[in-house]
Wavefront OBJ file of the C-alpha trace (Angstrom):
o trace
v 4.593 4.839 -20.209
v 0.732 3.975 -19.959
v -1.474 1.306 -20.962
v -2.565 3.191 -23.836
v 1.283 3.658 -25.162
v 1.752 0.390 -24.638
v -1.871 -1.078 -26.387
v -1.338 -3.360 -29.219
v -3.057 -6.916 -30.198
v -1.122 -10.155 -29.763
v -2.596 -11.709 -32.567
v -3.802 -8.523 -35.118
v -4.659 -11.070 -38.175
v -8.359 -12.154 -36.088
v -9.058 -8.179 -36.746
v -9.585 -9.039 -40.217
v -12.909 -10.415 -39.171
v -14.014 -7.315 -38.107
v -14.890 -6.002 -41.860
v -16.330 -9.526 -42.233
v -18.427 -9.270 -39.553
v -19.454 -5.897 -40.583
v -19.872 -6.442 -44.296
v -22.350 -9.461 -43.252
v -24.461 -7.936 -41.072
v -24.922 -4.882 -43.957
v -25.814 -7.165 -46.415
v -27.913 -8.783 -43.712
v -29.670 -5.107 -42.567
v -29.688 -4.722 -46.398
v -31.710 -7.662 -47.252
v -34.193 -6.950 -44.425
v -34.847 -2.628 -45.188
v -35.355 -4.021 -48.963
v -38.547 -6.060 -47.155
v -39.562 -3.696 -45.258
v -40.119 -1.402 -48.543
v -42.100 -3.811 -50.185
v -44.785 -3.340 -47.195
v -45.040 0.275 -47.745
v -47.383 -0.679 -50.435
v -49.975 -2.047 -47.695
v -52.439 -0.340 -45.487
v -50.557 0.513 -41.824
v -53.587 -1.391 -40.247
v -52.804 -4.269 -42.284
v -49.488 -4.067 -42.498
v -48.981 -4.169 -38.471
v -51.640 -6.816 -37.969
v -49.724 -9.057 -40.222
v -46.590 -8.747 -39.009
v -44.551 -10.620 -36.974
v -42.568 -9.777 -33.581
v -43.332 -5.677 -34.727
v -41.210 -4.600 -31.743
v -38.882 -6.140 -32.300
v -38.628 -5.183 -35.904
v -38.750 -1.661 -34.180
v -35.581 -2.024 -32.487
v -32.489 -4.079 -31.693
v -32.869 -7.049 -34.198
v -31.225 -10.292 -33.816
v -28.369 -9.635 -36.042
v -27.685 -6.671 -34.230
v -26.817 -8.496 -31.140
v -24.958 -10.745 -33.494
v -22.858 -8.683 -35.002
v -22.061 -7.489 -31.304
v -21.449 -10.678 -30.485
v -19.313 -11.253 -33.384
v -17.625 -8.009 -33.092
v -16.430 -8.801 -29.437
v -14.755 -12.297 -30.372
v -12.705 -11.083 -32.999
v -10.859 -8.822 -30.492
v -10.977 -10.938 -27.424
v -8.874 -13.502 -30.073
v -6.851 -10.715 -31.630
v -5.515 -10.276 -28.280
v -5.618 -7.008 -26.839
v -2.870 -6.529 -24.115
v -1.398 -3.329 -22.251
v 0.671 -4.459 -19.406
v 3.501 -7.660 -19.232
v 3.505 -10.098 -16.737
v 7.584 -9.817 -15.533
v 9.017 -13.520 -15.571
v 9.425 -15.395 -11.825
v 13.434 -15.480 -12.951
v 13.490 -12.196 -13.472
v 11.762 -10.921 -10.753
v 13.566 -13.126 -8.044
v 17.225 -11.739 -9.175
v 16.057 -8.029 -9.565
v 19.289 -6.331 -7.391
v 18.317 -3.553 -4.370
v 20.791 -0.890 -3.376
v 19.950 0.209 -0.038
v 21.548 3.078 1.394
v 20.983 3.943 5.349
v 21.879 7.370 7.235
v 24.038 6.555 9.403
v 24.413 10.001 11.281
v 23.690 11.229 14.852
v 20.333 11.730 14.114
v 19.689 8.227 13.488
v 20.487 8.058 17.718
v 16.959 10.098 18.272
v 14.879 7.830 20.443
v 11.511 8.748 19.429
v 11.119 5.369 17.823
v 12.261 2.483 20.332
v 15.076 1.942 21.127
v 16.455 4.175 17.925
v 15.987 5.082 15.047
v 19.081 3.311 13.717
v 18.114 0.108 15.364
v 14.572 0.243 14.129
v 15.583 0.793 10.260
v 18.248 -2.382 10.745
v 15.490 -4.865 12.435
v 12.913 -3.718 9.734
v 16.405 -4.545 6.758
v 16.995 -7.773 7.768
v 12.868 -8.454 7.822
v 12.856 -7.229 3.976
v 16.364 -9.208 3.330
v 15.248 -12.610 4.629
v 11.342 -11.270 2.284
v 13.838 -11.200 -0.629
v 14.772 -14.660 -0.631
v 17.375 -15.431 -3.732
v 17.514 -11.524 -4.392
v 20.692 -9.917 -4.617
v 21.215 -7.084 -2.398
v 23.947 -4.380 -1.785
v 24.331 -2.254 1.268
v 25.464 1.425 1.104
v 25.883 3.623 4.794
v 26.030 7.730 4.107
v 26.245 10.808 6.108
v 28.308 13.599 4.759
v 29.489 10.531 1.906
v 28.493 7.327 0.923
v 30.080 3.930 1.678
v 30.015 0.679 0.848
v 29.592 -1.784 3.237
v 27.891 -5.021 1.380
v 28.171 -5.422 -2.352
v 25.744 -7.105 -3.731
v 24.867 -10.563 -2.249
v 21.842 -13.251 -1.198
v 23.245 -14.195 1.682
v 21.369 -12.732 4.660
v 24.263 -14.307 6.943
v 27.013 -12.040 5.475
v 24.754 -8.613 5.462
v 23.452 -9.472 9.317
v 26.529 -8.749 11.286
v 27.705 -6.265 8.655
v 24.501 -4.409 9.420
v 24.930 -4.664 12.492
v 28.067 -2.906 12.963
v 26.955 0.552 11.593
v 27.360 3.038 13.786
v 27.617 6.912 12.891
v 30.773 6.768 14.769
v 32.609 5.304 12.156
v 31.722 7.987 9.448
v 34.383 10.212 8.421
v 32.087 12.858 8.742
v 28.226 13.583 9.930
v 26.186 15.005 7.621
v 23.381 13.945 5.405
v 24.317 13.497 1.572
v 21.864 11.695 0.215
v 23.038 12.699 -3.207
v 26.534 10.726 -2.554
v 24.765 7.311 -2.611
v 23.638 7.736 -6.759
v 26.578 7.478 -8.494
v 27.962 4.779 -6.058
v 24.855 2.710 -5.735
v 24.685 3.429 -9.853
v 27.686 1.483 -10.001
v 26.706 -1.175 -7.580
v 23.974 -1.924 -10.117
v 25.583 -2.090 -13.365
v 24.104 -3.511 -16.138
v 21.327 -4.147 -13.920
v 20.700 -0.362 -13.409
v 17.264 -0.035 -15.370
v 16.224 -2.951 -13.266
v 17.376 -2.431 -10.067
v 15.758 -0.292 -6.992
v 17.992 1.995 -4.750
v 16.145 2.428 -1.431
v 16.976 5.209 0.968
v 16.545 4.315 4.649
v 16.823 7.497 6.614
v 14.949 10.172 9.029
v 14.445 12.569 6.291
v 16.214 14.511 3.349
v 18.436 17.580 2.732
v 16.223 19.867 1.155
v 19.880 20.701 -0.943
v 19.058 16.993 -2.296
v 16.753 17.679 -3.934
v 17.352 18.934 -7.205
v 19.703 16.411 -7.347
v 17.148 13.351 -6.702
v 14.802 15.091 -9.313
v 18.072 15.105 -11.936
v 18.367 11.459 -11.609
v 15.208 10.494 -11.618
v 14.620 11.748 -14.803
v 17.454 10.290 -16.338
v 17.219 7.389 -18.928
v 17.961 3.995 -18.076
v 18.334 5.340 -14.356
v 17.856 2.979 -11.294
v 14.030 3.788 -9.814
v 14.000 5.271 -6.006
v 12.122 4.664 -3.492
v 12.176 5.696 0.954
v 11.530 4.102 4.132
v 11.321 6.624 6.703
v 11.678 6.422 10.022
v 10.933 8.100 13.144
v 8.283 10.765 13.822
v 7.322 14.488 13.489
v 7.525 15.899 17.018
v 11.454 14.154 16.823
v 13.170 12.734 19.837
v 15.868 13.140 22.151
v 18.820 11.637 20.091
v 21.886 10.159 22.499
v 25.186 8.787 22.544
v 25.901 5.216 24.044
v 27.360 7.009 27.579
v 24.108 8.727 27.819
v 24.995 12.777 27.162
v 22.954 14.062 24.558
v 23.998 14.510 20.849
v 24.233 18.082 20.248
v 24.144 20.570 17.480
v 26.819 22.164 15.864
v 25.443 25.720 16.781
v 25.028 24.265 19.784
v 21.671 22.702 21.652
v 20.375 20.042 21.372
v 20.176 18.105 17.854
v 16.978 18.853 16.318
v 15.473 15.148 15.223
v 12.208 16.352 14.021
v 10.816 15.761 10.519
v 11.034 17.695 7.518
v 7.855 16.311 5.782
v 7.809 19.555 3.099
v 10.521 18.074 1.967
v 9.717 14.891 1.738
v 6.000 15.653 0.587
v 8.411 17.952 -2.331
v 10.596 14.706 -2.681
v 7.512 12.596 -3.518
v 5.977 15.397 -5.524
v 8.567 16.320 -7.895
v 10.729 13.326 -8.033
v 7.831 10.659 -8.044
v 9.744 8.811 -5.298
v 7.481 6.425 -3.028
v 7.742 7.104 0.480
v 7.368 4.408 3.211
v 7.037 5.313 6.956
v 7.806 2.703 9.566
v 5.101 0.827 11.088
v 5.112 -1.601 14.033
v 3.974 -4.368 11.917
v 5.309 -5.521 8.739
v 3.270 -3.590 6.646
v 5.895 -1.140 5.814
v 7.457 -4.058 4.403
v 4.690 -5.312 1.845
v 4.788 -1.308 0.665
v 8.412 -1.479 0.643
v 8.363 -4.833 -2.149
v 4.931 -3.348 -3.920
v 7.306 -0.236 -4.943
v 10.605 -2.688 -6.076
v 7.770 -4.717 -8.031
v 6.532 -1.449 -9.553
v 9.398 -0.430 -10.754
v 10.484 -4.251 -12.006
v 7.510 -4.114 -14.046
v 8.404 -0.829 -15.479
v 11.608 -2.083 -16.547
v 12.113 -3.914 -20.292
v 12.433 -7.674 -19.308
v 13.342 -9.161 -22.305
v 11.742 -12.552 -20.761
v 8.716 -11.118 -19.918
v 4.746 -11.891 -21.186
v 2.497 -9.890 -22.272
v -0.743 -10.073 -20.473
v -3.653 -11.229 -22.705
v -6.604 -9.007 -22.206
v -9.496 -10.511 -24.749
v -10.449 -12.259 -21.838
v -12.277 -9.193 -20.935
v -14.451 -9.601 -24.447
v -15.495 -13.035 -24.219
v -18.078 -12.658 -20.864
v -20.239 -10.092 -23.146
v -19.958 -12.414 -26.225
v -20.963 -15.373 -24.133
v -24.172 -13.106 -22.993
v -25.204 -12.462 -26.041
v -25.069 -16.223 -27.334
v -27.303 -16.941 -25.013
v -29.654 -15.135 -26.856
v -29.583 -17.516 -29.994
v -31.529 -20.441 -27.502
v -34.989 -18.007 -27.424
v -37.756 -19.719 -29.514
v -37.781 -18.086 -32.944
v -34.589 -15.829 -32.568
v -32.662 -17.495 -35.499
v -35.524 -17.189 -37.593
v -35.320 -12.897 -37.822
v -32.930 -12.729 -39.570
l 1 2 3 4 5 6 7 8 9 10 11 12 13 14 15 16 17 18 19 20 21 22 23 24 25 26 27 28 29 30 31 32 33 34 35 36 37 38 39 40 41 42 43 44 45 46 47 48 49 50 51 52 53 54 55 56 57 58 59 60 61 62 63 64 65 66 67 68 69 70 71 72 73 74 75 76 77 78 79 80 81 82 83 84 85 86 87 88 89 90 91 92 93 94 95 96 97 98 99 100 101 102 103 104 105 106 107 108 109 110 111 112 113 114 115 116 117 118 119 120 121 122 123 124 125 126 127 128 129 130 131 132 133 134 135 136 137 138 139 140 141 142 143 144 145 146 147 148 149 150 151 152 153 154 155 156 157 158 159 160 161 162 163 164 165 166 167 168 169 170 171 172 173 174 175 176 177 178 179 180 181 182 183 184 185 186 187 188 189 190 191 192 193 194 195 196 197 198 199 200 201 202 203 204 205 206 207 208 209 210 211 212 213 214 215 216 217 218 219 220 221 222 223 224 225 226 227 228 229 230 231 232 233 234 235 236 237 238 239 240 241 242 243 244 245 246 247 248 249 250 251 252 253 254 255 256 257 258 259 260 261 262 263 264 265 266 267 268 269 270 271 272 273 274 275 276 277 278 279 280 281 282 283 284 285 286 287 288 289 290 291 292 293 294 295 296 297 298 299 300 301 302 303 304 305 306 307 308 309 310 311 312 313 314 315 316 317 318 319 320 321 322 323 324 325 326 327 328 329 330
C-alpha cells in the first residue's frame, strides 16, 4: 500500500478553517477591487503619482501572503499523516524464522572457513542484535525440519545451531518451498508481522513459482534472504578433506545462480542481502525486518504527524508582518 493510499488527517475538523480563510481573503480582495475601480475616474498619470506602493499593488499583496500562511497553518493543525510508527513493544517482539540451508554445497570453502560456518556466525550475530525478540531456526535441504522453536535465549539457540551438519539431513537437496508451511505454522497468529529469513547459497529455479505465489498471499509473512557464497564458487570438502562429488559425477558445482536470485528479487520482491566481512549485512537484514514490520497492521502503532512540515512556510510568511506598513495594506 502506497503513502497516497494511507494519506489522511488526524484532526480533520481543522479543515473547516480552510474555507473560512478563503472567504476572508475573497472579501478583502473584493473590497480592494472596488477601491481600485474608483481610481478609474482619475487621470492615469495622477493616479500613479498618488498611489502608495504602486508596484506592490500590481503583484501579490499582503492579504495573499496572509491567506497562504493561514492555509498552511490550518492544514498543519489538521495533522496530515501517511505512515505509522510501530510501538517499541511491537517492534521488539516481532518474530523471525530463520531457514538455513544445510546441504553439501554449504561445505564450499569460497567463504572461509566454509559457507555453513560463516552462516552460523552471522546468525549468532543477528540473534544477539535482536535482544528480546523471538527467533526460530529451521534446517532444510530436500526437506525442512525444526531445529529451534521460537525462543529469545541465545544460549539455547547457539549449541543447536552449531550442531547443524549436512550429514544429519535425511536427503540432500535445495527445496526452499518446504520451509514455507513449517515457518507459517511456527509463526501462527503472528504470521502477518513475522519474517522468514532464508540463509543459503542460492535457490533452486524450481522454487521460484512457489515463493512468488506465497509472497502474494494476504496475511503471509514477509521474506528475505542472506546469501552466502560467491559467483565463482569454491570446493566443497567433507570433514576428512575429500571433495564432494556431484550426483552425475565430478566435482560439485557451487557457483551462485545469480539469474535465479535476480528473478526472485524481481518477481517475489524478496530482499537479497549478500554476505559481507563486517556487520553491514546484519544491519541490512535488520532494516529489511523493520521494513516488513512497518508494513504490518500494528494495532498499537501511532500515526506520524506530518503537519510540522507546513509550519515552516507558515512561520516564514508570518515574519513578513514585521515589515513597516505591512498591516496597513489590507
